[in-house]
C-alpha positions, 0 to 999 in steps of 0.5 A, spaced: 741 280 567 740 286 563 739 285 555 743 291 552 741 289 545 735 292 546 738 299 548 742 299 541 737 303 539 739 309 543 746 309 540 745 316 536 749 322 535 748 327 542 752 332 546 756 330 552 754 336 555 760 340 558 756 346 556 749 348 554 748 351 549 753 346 546 759 349 542 756 348 535 751 354 537 757 359 539 757 364 533 762 369 531 757 375 532 759 374 539 765 380 539 770 382 543 766 388 546 761 383 548 766 379 552 769 386 555 762 388 557 760 382 561 767 382 564 765 389 567 758 387 569 760 381 573 760 381 580 766 382 583 764 377 589 764 371 584 770 367 584 774 365 578 776 359 575 782 359 570 783 354 564 790 355 561 791 351 554 798 348 552 796 345 545 803 342 543 804 335 542 810 331 539 806 326 535 798 324 534 794 319 538 789 317 533 783 317 538 784 324 540 779 329 539 782 335 543 785 342 539 792 340 539 798 342 535 804 337 533 811 340 533 818 338 535 820 345 534 822 348 541 821 355 538 814 354 537 813 353 544 817 359 546 813 363 542 807 361 544 809 363 552 810 370 549 803 370 546 800 367 553 804 373 557 801 378 552 794 375 552 794 375 560 796 383 560 790 384 555 786 381 560 788 385 566 786 391 562 779 389 562 777 384 567 778 384 575 784 379 576 784 381 583 778 376 584 779 370 588 781 364 584 778 357 586 780 353 580 786 352 575 787 347 570 792 346 565 790 342 559 792 340 552 795 338 548 801 335 553 802 341 558 808 337 560 811 337 553 813 344 555 820 343 559 820 344 567 823 351 566 817 353 561 812 351 566 815 355 571 814 361 567 807 360 565 805 359 573 809 365 574 806 369 569 799 367 571 800 368 579 803 375 577 796 377 573 791 373 578 795 374 585 789 372 589 788 364 589 784 361 595 788 357 600 783 351 598 784 352 590 783 346 586 790 346 581 790 341 576 794 339 570 793 334 565 799 329 564 802 324 559 806 319 563 811 319 557 813 326 558 813 327 565 819 327 570 821 329 577 823 336 575 816 337 572 813 335 579 817 339 583 815 345 579 808 343 579 808 342 586 812 349 588 806 352 584 801 349 588 798 344 584 795 339 588 791 334 583 794 331 577 790 327 571 794 321 568 792 319 561 792 312 560 786 310 555 788 302 555 794 298 557 793 292 551 799 292 547 794 291 540 790 297 542 796 302 544 799 300 537 793 302 533 791 308 537 799 310 536 800 311 543 805 306 546 805 307 553 808 301 558 805 300 564 811 301 568 811 308 565 805 310 568 807 306 575 813 310 575 810 317 574 804 315 579 810 314 584 813 320 582 807 324 584 805 320 590 813 321 593 811 329 592 805 328 596 800 329 591 793 326 594 789 327 588 791 323 582 786 321 576 787 316 571 783 317 564 781 311 560 777 310 554 772 304 552 770 303 545 777 304 542 779 299 536 780 292 538 777 293 545 772 288 548 770 286 555 775 281 556 781 286 554 778 292 557 777 288 564 784 286 564 786 293 563 782 296 569 785 290 573 792 293 572 790 300 573 786 299 580 793 296 582 796 303 581 791 306 587 788 312 583 784 317 587 779 318 581 778 315 575 775 318 568 772 312 564 770 316 557 766 313 551 771 314 545 768 319 541 769 317 534 768 324 530 772 323 523 769 328 520 772 333 525 779 329 526 783 326 520 787 322 525 780 318 527 780 316 519 786 311 520 781 307 524 778 301 521 771 301 524 770 294 523 774 293 529 770 297 534 765 293 539 758 294 537 754 298 542 751 292 546 758 290 547 760 297 549 754 297 554 757 291 557 764 294 558 761 300 561 757 295 566 763 291 567 767 297 569 762 300 573 761 293 577 768 292 578 770 299 581 764 300 585 766 293 588 773 295 589 772 301 593 770 306 588 763 310 588 760 312 581 760 320 580 756 323 574 756 320 567 763 317 567 767 318 573 769 314 579 772 316 586 774 313 593 768 315 598 772 320 602 774 324 595 770 331 595 767 329 589 763 324 592 761 328 598 758 333 593 754 328 590 751 326 596 749 333 598 747 334 591 752 339 590 756 336 584 757 341 578 759 340 571 764 344 566 769 344 560 774 340 565 769 335 567 766 334 574 768 339 580 765 341 587 767 348 585 761 351 582 759 359 582 765 361 579 766 365 572 771 361 568 776 365 564 779 361 558 787 363 556 790 360 550 789 358 543 782 355 543 780 355 550 773 357 552 771 361 558 764 362 561 760 366 566 753 366 568 750 368 561 755 367 556 760 363 553 767 365 549 772 361 545 779 364 543 781 363 536 783 355 534 788 357 529 794 359 532 796 365 526 789 368 528 790 368 535 797 371 535 794 376 530 789 378 535 794 379 540 798 383 536 793 388 535 792 389 542 785 385 542 782 379 546 783 373 541 776 372 541 773 367 536 766 366 537 761 366 543 754 365 546 749 370 549 744 365 554 737 367 554 733 366 560 730 359 557 738 357 556 739 358 563 733 354 565 735 348 561 742 349 562 740 348 570 736 342 568 741 338 564 747 339 568 743 337 574 741 331 571 748 330 568 751 331 575 747 328 580 742 323 576 736 327 579 732 333 579 728 336 584 722 339 580 720 343 586 726 347 586 726 348 579 719 351 579 721 356 585 728 358 582 725 359 575 718 361 577 715 356 572 710 350 572 715 344 570 710 340 567 707 345 562 714 348 561 717 341 559 711 338 556 714 335 550 721 333 554 717 329 559 713 326 553 719 324 550 722 321 557 716 316 557 720 311 553 725 311 558 720 311 564 717 304 561 724 301 560 725 303 567 731 307 566 727 314 569 722 315 574 718 321 575 714 324 580 711 330 582 717 332 586 723 329 582 726 326 576 730 320 578 735 316 573 736 309 575 742 305 576 742 302 569 739 309 566 746 312 568 749 309 562 744 313 558 744 319 561 746 323 555 740 320 551 736 322 557 738 329 557 737 330 550 729 331 550 731 338 554 735 341 549 731 346 545 737 346 539 738 339 538 731 338 537 731 342 531 736 338 528 734 332 524 737 326 527 741 324 521 744 331 521 747 331 528 754 332 528 756 329 535 759 323 537 754 317 538 752 316 545 754 309 546 
């Protein structure tokens, strides 16, 4: 029996490490010229990964931390597609768009809030500019089951989409009402059937724990219902409460949140439930069936992490398309404007709509490797790091290793000359375990860190 009460001290603000350095380090001094130079110097043999941001939603889900625009106006969507096309044409002037595309993801917002015809237009304009998709490309779309029809499915299937991710979050009616997202179980079941009938063999379901009015019992009822849908993957996220960033989160009564110890109980129960029912834990918050390529990748130590979560498609330069989207290469990050008017103004000027970015140093690239390995595979081959980066690991990271001592004593981490290995219990605190390797975070006093809590 694990005493999670003693782990409550680890509930502190910390990054989710979808990137390193993390987004707060991005700077507006990173310019369009910087990005164009990176494009020019990129290895033409490196693959491309495309992220397309479709930002619109009809109404707010109060838990959501994404960059979304609420609208019921059709003309806003029509105008946005016009600007997407213009952005793609500007990209083509600076980037070798004939490189092989191995991954594409439509995120939002609610991509399927666009009509099937509009989604068809987006797919066509992308494939016109990026004609070289690999045969085994991973092509995925986030789907709100409340806005998804067979006609949407037909368009996505014809466009080569082979993965869908359905947002469910929680099936409990009180939780749904509080988070302003009423989604009956039958709605989700219906879209699962539509996707399966279309031959989609990889379906993910997103769940969130830590929402208002959740407890171990109610969330267990949700996961019991969800497993009946037979998804191929599940992502079970810790709710990120950042009311200083997202006004809708201020609507929640914080006294209705489960305490950190109960959140850990919920996570432990969830891990036990899915792993005893045919799924394997992958990374920090994902589960997959043993035959899924995510699990095969973790067995080989080849799992990667990016802004879309965990993937097997490493070694690709990510191109962000659309308002607020983020791209990255070997040694840079670049983010488009978050404000729609600024995004449109840049494109009207014939510019790439770059808002900010970051140039990685050699130290950043080393720490990025260490953190992403731990986040993805819960272990780090120290000798491989020393060989790849020509460092003496214990000397270079002496302060981080010292900070890990408390995790070693708590039997959450084991460190030998050869490797760092996170224990099964330690995986629930993997963000905390990675934080000592973050050179930027450690310069910020804990009470000034503007991140969601790790638990």
